[in-house]
Structures are given as C-alpha cells and as structure tokens.
N, C-alpha and C positions, 0 to 999 in steps of 0.2 A: 554453471550453476543454474540452480531453479530457485524462485523463490517464490513464498507460501506467505502472504500477507493479511493479517486481520486488520479491520478496520473496524474497533468497536463504536467509534462515532460518540453519541452521549448517552450511553444506554446502558454502562455498568457504573455498579456502586461496589464498595469494599465486601459488602456479603458477597456478592452475584461474584467477583474476582475470585475470590477465597473459593468458591465452590467451582469455579474454571481450572482453578491451578490443580485442585484437588483430584479433577476430572480428566485432566488430559494428560495424554503420554505422548512423547515423542517419539518418533520411529528413530532417531540419530542416524539418520542418513546424511554421508559426509557429502553427497551431491545436490543435496539442498538446506537452505538456509529460511527460517522460520522465523518473521517476524512480528511483532504484536505493535500497532498502534493503538494508545488507550490515549484518553483523555488528558490534560496537563495534570491534574491534580493526582490523577494515579501513576503516574510514571516510577515516582521513587518506591509505590508498592508493589510493583509487577517486576523492577528492577531485583527485590528482594530473591524472586523466584526463577531470575534470568539464569544460572547456572542448572538450577535443579530439573527445568524443563530446554535447556539448552537453544535458547530462543536467542534474539537481537530483538530490542525496543526500537521505536520510532516516535515522533511526535506525529500528532494531526496535522499543525501546521506549523509558522515559525514566521516572525514579525519580519516584514520586509527593513525594517529602520537597524541599525548595527548596534545602536548603545542610545541613551538619552531620555528623555521627557517623555514619556509614549506608556501611560496610564492604562493598564491593562495587557498590553503586550508581554509575548513572550520573547526573547531574543535567540536567535543560533548560539550564541556566545555563551548563555547561560543552559541552555539543551544539551549541548555538545559533552557536558558531565554527566548525562545519564543515559543521551542514545546515539549510534549510530547511523538514524536512517530517520528523516523528516519526509509525510506526505506534503507536497505542495502541489496549489492551483484544483483542488478536489472541486467538481462540477457543482457541488451544494454550495461552494462558497462564491461564486457566480464571479470570481475574478476578474480584470480585463489581462490582457495578455502581459503589460510594461509591470505589473503587481506581480506578477507569479514569475517572471524572469528575474526579478530583485531578490524575491525569496528564494529561486533557484540558487542565485551566485552568494546570496550572505551564507548559505548552509555549505556551498562550498569553501567557502573562504574559512568555514569553522570547522572544516575536515566532515561533516556531516554530507554523508549520499543522498541527494534529494529524489523522491518520488516522485517526478513530476508527470502530473496529470493533466488530460487533453481529449477533449469530445470528437475531434475531426481527425481521422487518421490522413489525411492530406496536408496536417498544421505540424507534424511529427518532427521535422527538419527545423522549426522553427525553436523545438523546447530541448534541441539535441546539444549534450555538451559532455566533454570526458568526464567521466567517473557522476555520470547521472543515470538512473533508471527512467526509460519512460512507461508509464502507465495510460493505456489507451482505457476512455471509460464512454459509453452512451450513456445520458442521462437518460431516455426513452427505455432503457432497458436494466436502471439501477432499481434492487427490491426498494419497496415502501411498505414500511407499519409491517415486515416480517413474509409481503407476497412477492413471490420471485414473478421475474418478465422476462427470462431468457432469449437471448439472439440465437437464430438462427445460426449452425457453427458453420457451416457455406457462407455465411456471411462477415462471420469471424474471422475466416481464414481469408477471405477479399481483403477486408481492413488491414491484417498484420503482414498481408503482401504489400498493399500501399504504403505502410509504413517502412516495412525492410528494405525495399528498394530506393529510398530517401536517406534512411541512417547508416554508418557505420556497423560493421556486423559487429563489435565490439561491445555495441551498446543493449543491453538486455531489456526485454521487451513482454511488458503484463498485460492483464486483461481484467478489468473488472466490470461488471455488471450481470447479478442476478446468479454468480456463483454457487452453485450447490451440489449436493451428492446426484441430482438428475443431472447433471450437465459434468463431471466434472472429467467422465471418460472421455467425453467429446474434446474438450479443451485439451486433455493430454496429446490428443491425436492433432491437435491443430501445429503444422509446420511453423519453426521459428520461432514458437511462444516461447517466452521465459519463465513464466511465473504469473502467478493469479492474487487477485485483491479481491480479498471477499468481505463483505460486510454483514447483512443479517444471518449467515449460515456459520460466522466466526463466533456468535455469541454463544452458542452450544458447544461444548469442549470438544465432545464425540462426533458431531456433525463435522466440526472441522478437524480434527485426528481423521477421519476420513479422507478429508479433504487432501493433508497433508502426505496420507498413504498413498492417494491415487495417482498422484501429480507427479 
C-alpha cells in the first residue's frame, strides 16, 4: 500500500476547503490510500466529502491523556468516530520522546493508526510498533511560507536505508519535507519508501492531485 498524506496544518478555512474539494479528483487507485489531515475544527466538514473523494481522514494531533479534565485537549477516544489516522509528534510541535510515545499508544488503544513523525533516521526503532506508520521528516527540509527546501534524493535514500535496517518490513515508511511536483518522481524511485507527507503542496488541490497520480 502507498500512502499519500496531506497535512494542511493551520492553513485552510471552510471556503478554501470547499474550493479544494471541488477541484481535487482522486485517481481511485486501489494500491494507494489518500489521507487528509485537517485542523480539528474542519474534520467533520472534510468527512462529508470522504466518500466522494475516496479519502481517509487524519487528525493532526491527539491528547496524550485518555480522558478527563484537560481543557483544550482533544482525545483519541473522541477522534476515533471521525478519523482512522492521526499525526503524532510532528517536528513543528517540538514534543519530547515520552509525549510522542504516549500519544502513539493512546491512538492504538482507540483503533487509530498513528503516523509517528521523527527527525533522525537512527531513532526509527524507538517509535516502531505494530500498526504504526513511521514518517521521517527533516526539519531543515520542511517548506516554510510556501518555499520548498527539498533534500537531495541520495540523502533521502540513505536515510530510508538506515530506517529499514532497524524496523520490521511490515512497517510502512513515509517521507516528509518539501514534497512537491518537482521532486515527486525522485521520491517514487526511493527504494522501500511507502509514501509521502506533503505540507504546502497539499494546499493546492491540483498540485496534490499530481502527487497522488505520480507516486
């Protein structure tokens, strides 16, 4: 299975989502799973178009707590009615290892597949667990304000090789960091890479569609 994931971060409003839905067309490839990670507020809105677009939904985060008096937190037990997936430990959140692991496990307990983000390929085995997707992202290469800063494909292959030597072959490995139409063909050729995590490029429905079609 190939995973093409859009992380909209804090960029979309209802009008932009309506435009995105109107202009995105999924290729309906049975070997690909398209996942949209929207803000908490917009998950129910995107869910309305889930079947039309043939997509799955992801949260961008989940609370490390199972339930209780945690004002402002959103629990995995609440998210499971909307999402099958959840980003955990994205580098922009700057969370420590213990927090990421707690969030990973609370998602698994609620039948949500955690997409566990980490920045150092040598740390992959620390985050591995059955039914987890591992997402390697280098903060130096994450796009900022629409500016792409792609990593050299050979360096990406080296990182993926380091990861695959540590973890089970059953664990999907995806890469995030300035994924866009200029480097998607290079990423397709990365051995043992199971998917991509797109940020800025996913905000444009046609740009993201090109990523889906190519990978």
